[in-house]
C-alpha positions in Angstrom: 34.2 86.4 100.0 34.7 87.2 103.7 37.2 84.4 104.0 39.4 85.9 101.3 38.9 89.4 102.6 40.1 88.4 106.2 43.0 86.4 104.9 44.3 88.6 102.2 43.1 92.2 102.9 43.0 92.2 106.7 45.9 89.7 107.1 44.0 87.7 109.8 45.6 84.3 110.0 42.5 82.0 110.3 43.0 78.9 108.3 39.7 77.3 109.4 37.6 80.4 108.6 36.2 80.6 112.0 36.1 84.4 112.1 34.6 85.0 108.6 32.1 82.1 109.0 30.9 82.3 112.6 31.9 85.9 113.3 31.0 88.0 110.3 28.2 85.8 109.0 26.8 85.3 112.5 26.9 89.1 113.0 25.0 89.6 109.7 22.5 86.9 110.7 21.8 88.6 114.0 21.3 92.0 112.4 19.4 90.6 109.4 16.9 88.9 111.8 16.2 92.4 113.2 15.7 93.9 109.8 13.7 91.2 108.0 11.7 90.2 111.0 10.0 93.5 111.0 6.4 93.5 109.7 7.2 96.4 107.3 9.6 94.1 105.5 7.2 91.1 105.4 8.3 89.5 108.7 6.1 88.3 111.5 7.1 91.2 113.8 8.0 90.7 117.5 11.7 91.6 116.9 13.5 94.8 117.6 16.2 95.9 115.2 18.0 97.8 117.9 17.8 94.8 120.2 19.3 92.5 117.5 22.0 95.0 116.7 22.9 95.5 120.3 22.9 91.8 121.1 25.0 91.0 118.0 27.6 93.7 118.7 27.8 92.7 122.4 28.2 89.0 121.3 31.1 89.8 119.0 32.7 92.1 121.5 32.4 89.4 124.3 33.9 86.8 122.0 36.8 89.1 120.9 37.7 90.2 124.3 37.5 86.8 125.9 39.4 85.2 123.0 42.1 87.9 123.1 42.7 87.5 126.8 42.6 83.7 126.6 45.2 83.6 123.8 47.5 86.1 125.6 47.4 83.9 128.7 48.1 80.8 126.8 50.9 82.5 124.9 52.6 83.4 128.2 53.0 79.8 129.1 53.4 78.2 125.7 54.1 80.3 122.6 51.4 79.8 120.0 53.2 81.1 116.9 55.7 79.0 115.1 59.1 80.4 114.1 59.7 81.4 110.5 61.6 78.2 109.8 58.8 76.1 111.4 56.2 77.9 109.4 58.2 77.3 106.2 58.5 73.6 107.0 54.8 73.3 108.1 53.2 72.4 111.4 53.0 68.7 110.5 56.8 68.4 110.4 57.6 71.0 113.0 55.1 69.8 115.7 54.1 66.3 114.9 57.2 65.1 113.0 55.1 63.6 110.2 54.6 64.4 106.5 51.6 64.3 104.3 53.5 61.9 102.1 55.1 59.3 104.5 57.3 57.8 101.8 59.2 61.1 101.4 61.6 62.0 104.2 62.7 65.5 104.9 
């Protein structure tokens, strides 16, 4: 569900699903540990919802900021995005000069 939402609704180009899987599901896991670890919800206690929420949000923020800065720096020296024609042809042909079906030449 989160993969389709990030790809189609939010238009985040993440073919491997890193953001929906590790980002959104990890965020929910961190927050859920703070909720369901509480004794009042049947957990063993010893967790703080506010602590889990704060840590989860800080973790996502750190990853987002560091990732954004890293990709901007890389993009200065070597553009990351393919041209429209290269996107249409696909990365295998545009970058690696190979096809998925080697018996068909382009």
